[in-house]
Every structure is written in structure tokens, then in C-alpha cells.
C-alpha angles and dihedrals in degrees: 000000000000118000114214132180134232094271092056091049090050090053093044091051095037093235133114121277091243090058090055091047092049093049091048090050093048090051096246091140118068118248093251088058105041128040128180123217115178105315097333131090122218127192134205101230096207093047090048095053090045091050093047095051097040091076094244090105090055090063090060097041098256096115121141 
């Protein structure tokens, strides 16, 4: 398991950091992918990639 931050997710998805933050705040990412600690969001890179390529992300408009 590799933990990455919002900046890294934004680069991976080729979107702005604010988009990732808003999607995390709105609960777009499943709990196994995104965790919040204080004001910051942290992501499990492997779970994120698995979620993105499973097709579930396509349903909420986060497809790559």
C-alpha cells in the first residue's frame, strides 16, 4: 500500500488539485480509496487505480 496526497492524485488523473479535493469532500471516492486526516485527504494508490479501472469510477464521471 502506497499512500499519496491530493497533488499526486491530481497529476495521476490529469485534473486540478481542487477537483480532487471537491470530489473527496463530496464522497465520490470510496472509503477504501480516500481517507481524511484533519484538513488533508490521503489516498491509497493501489486502491485508487483498482477503483478507476474497475469501471465504477466511470459511473461517477471520474474515468481516465
